[in-house]
C-alpha positions in Angstrom: 202.7 58.7 32.5 203.3 59.4 36.2 205.9 57.2 37.7 205.8 55.8 41.3 208.6 56.0 43.8 209.0 52.3 43.6 207.2 49.4 41.8 204.0 48.0 43.1 202.9 44.3 42.9 199.5 43.3 41.6 198.1 39.8 41.9 195.8 38.9 39.0 195.2 35.4 40.2 195.4 32.2 38.2 196.0 32.8 34.5 193.4 31.3 32.2 194.6 29.1 29.3 195.2 31.2 26.1 195.2 34.6 27.9 197.9 37.2 28.1 198.8 39.7 30.7 197.9 43.1 29.2 198.2 46.8 30.0 196.3 49.9 28.9 196.5 53.6 29.6 192.9 54.3 28.6 191.1 51.0 29.0 190.6 50.7 25.3 194.0 50.1 23.6 195.9 47.2 25.1 199.4 45.9 24.8 201.0 42.7 26.1 203.0 42.9 29.3 206.5 41.4 29.1 207.3 38.2 31.0 210.1 38.9 33.5 213.0 36.5 34.0 212.7 37.0 37.8 210.6 38.7 40.5 212.1 42.2 40.2 211.3 44.9 37.6 214.4 45.9 35.5 215.2 49.6 35.3 214.5 49.6 31.5 210.9 48.4 31.9 207.8 50.1 33.3 205.8 46.9 33.8 206.3 43.1 33.6 204.9 39.9 35.1 206.0 36.7 36.6 204.2 33.5 37.7 204.4 33.0 41.5 204.9 29.6 43.1 201.2 29.2 43.7 200.5 29.8 40.0 199.2 33.3 40.3 200.1 35.9 37.7 201.9 38.8 39.4 202.3 42.2 37.8 205.1 44.6 38.7 204.6 48.2 37.6 206.2 51.6 38.4 203.1 53.5 37.2 199.3 53.2 37.4 197.0 52.0 34.6 194.7 49.2 33.6 195.9 45.7 33.9 194.2 42.4 33.1 194.3 39.1 31.2 192.9 39.0 27.6 193.0 36.7 24.6 194.5 37.6 21.2 192.0 38.0 18.3 192.6 35.9 15.2 194.4 37.9 12.5 192.4 40.7 11.0 192.6 40.6 7.2 191.4 43.5 5.1 190.7 43.0 1.3 189.3 45.3 -1.4 186.8 44.4 -4.1 188.9 46.3 -6.6 192.4 47.6 -6.1 192.7 49.7 -9.3 189.8 51.9 -10.5 189.0 55.4 -11.8 189.1 58.3 -9.4 185.6 59.6 -8.4 184.5 56.0 -8.2 183.7 53.7 -5.3 185.2 50.4 -4.2 184.5 48.4 -1.0 186.7 46.8 1.6 185.8 43.9 3.9 187.3 42.2 6.9 187.8 38.6 7.8 189.2 37.3 11.1 189.1 39.0 14.5 187.1 37.8 17.5 184.8 39.3 20.1 182.2 42.0 20.2 184.4 45.1 19.8 183.4 47.7 17.2 185.0 47.5 13.7 186.3 50.8 12.2 188.1 51.8 9.0 190.7 54.5 8.5 192.3 56.1 5.5 196.0 56.9 5.8 195.8 59.1 2.7 192.8 61.4 3.3 193.8 63.7 0.3 193.4 60.7 -2.1 190.4 58.8 -0.7 187.8 58.6 2.0 186.3 55.5 3.7 182.9 55.3 5.3 181.9 53.4 8.4 180.5 50.7 6.1 183.8 50.2 4.3 182.9 52.2 1.1 186.1 53.7 -0.3 185.7 56.8 -2.6 188.5 58.2 -4.7 189.0 62.0 -4.4 191.8 62.2 -6.9 194.3 60.0 -8.7 196.9 58.4 -6.5 197.5 55.6 -4.0 194.9 55.1 -1.3 195.9 53.3 1.9 193.1 51.9 4.2 193.4 49.9 7.4 190.8 48.3 9.7 190.7 48.0 13.5 188.5 45.9 15.7 188.3 47.1 19.3 188.8 44.8 22.2 186.1 43.7 24.7 186.1 42.0 28.1 187.7 38.9 26.6 189.8 40.0 23.6 192.5 42.6 22.9 192.1 45.1 20.2 193.5 44.2 16.7 194.6 46.2 13.7 194.8 44.9 10.1 197.6 45.3 7.6 197.0 48.0 5.0 195.2 47.7 1.7 196.5 49.8 -1.2 193.9 51.0 -3.8 195.1 52.8 -6.9 192.8 55.5 -8.2 193.6 56.5 -11.8 192.6 59.8 -13.5 189.3 59.9 -15.3 189.3 60.7 -19.0 187.1 63.8 -19.6 183.9 63.3 -21.5 181.7 65.7 -23.4 178.9 67.3 -21.4 175.4 65.9 -21.9 172.6 68.1 -23.0 171.2 70.3 -20.2 168.2 69.3 -18.2 165.2 71.0 -19.5 162.8 70.6 -16.5 163.4 71.5 -12.9 164.7 68.7 -10.7 167.4 66.2 -11.0 168.3 63.6 -13.7 171.0 60.9 -13.5 172.2 59.1 -16.6 174.9 56.5 -17.4 175.3 52.7 -17.7 178.3 52.2 -15.4 179.1 53.5 -11.9 180.4 56.8 -13.3 177.1 58.7 -14.0 176.1 62.2 -15.1 174.1 64.1 -12.5 172.1 67.0 -14.0 170.5 69.4 -11.6 168.1 72.2 -12.6 166.5 74.2 -9.8 165.6 77.3 -11.9 166.9 80.9 -12.0 165.7 81.5 -8.4 168.6 79.4 -7.2 171.2 80.8 -9.7 174.7 81.0 -8.2 173.7 78.9 -5.2 176.0 76.3 -3.7 174.3 72.9 -3.5 175.2 69.7 -1.6 174.6 66.4 -3.3 174.3 63.5 -0.8 174.0 59.7 -1.5 172.6 56.7 0.3 174.3 53.6 -1.1 172.6 50.2 -0.9 173.0 48.6 2.5 173.9 51.9 4.2 171.8 53.5 6.9 172.9 57.2 6.5 173.5 59.6 3.7 177.1 60.7 3.0 178.1 63.8 1.0 178.9 63.0 -2.6 180.0 66.5 -3.6 179.4 70.3 -3.2 178.9 72.2 -6.5 177.7 75.6 -7.5 174.7 76.2 -9.8 175.2 78.5 -12.8 173.2 81.8 -13.1 170.2 79.8 -14.6 170.2 77.4 -11.6 171.7 74.5 -13.5 174.8 72.3 -13.1 176.2 69.0 -14.6 178.6 66.9 -12.6 180.0 63.4 -13.2 180.3 61.2 -10.1 180.5 57.6 -9.0 176.9 56.5 -8.2 176.3 52.7 -7.6 173.0 51.3 -8.9 170.3 51.2 -6.3 171.5 54.4 -4.6 169.3 57.3 -3.6 170.7 60.7 -4.4 169.3 63.9 -2.9 170.1 67.6 -3.5 170.2 70.2 -0.6 170.3 74.0 -0.7 170.9 75.8 2.6 170.2 72.5 4.4 166.8 71.9 2.7 166.1 69.1 0.3 165.2 70.3 -3.2 165.3 67.1 -5.3 165.7 63.4 -4.8 165.9 60.4 -7.1 166.6 56.6 -7.0 169.2 55.3 -9.4 168.3 52.2 -11.3 
């Protein structure tokens, strides 16, 4: 922040009902400007406002930035469809509240425990507490808003016996719940290769990486992962698709 030699005065005109005087350094993240008790800027503040006799809203600031008048969004509330599940499984989060046309984004505060997609799909990497928040950007009318955190507990998965190996080249997915066995057999020609397994969950527009695993010397691997019904799973080697299947 570059300070000015002395405060300058900005006239924002008549304040609209329900709006607040706001400030931003980047034009995206906004904060409310403090109402001054008089018409001078105290030494402990960098900006403030007062209402002039003609009803205009006057900003006093000792630095440059973005100033305007915006409404507050209604409270952004984030909830999870499940708050305690096995690691390597998915849960979803959704938002209620907020106003305006700003973009909605999700963020994990614990990236070593969980990831969260742009569609609010939360995946457990390992056992532990996963903390997710949501943010709705501001627009021409409304300020940006951030939700409170949601805590999701991922618990350790009990190991299971491996299923019989896949006998034909390709991919096979078995299981009756979300935690399914993915069997990949690409043949000896791909033995020792690293493969990327990607998933397109119902309602999503793009694939996300489910896991990266290494084929054994015969070109096979078994891995247990969370795969929601209706998903499409695809196997890539060196960036090229080698097998794809739709999960019932």
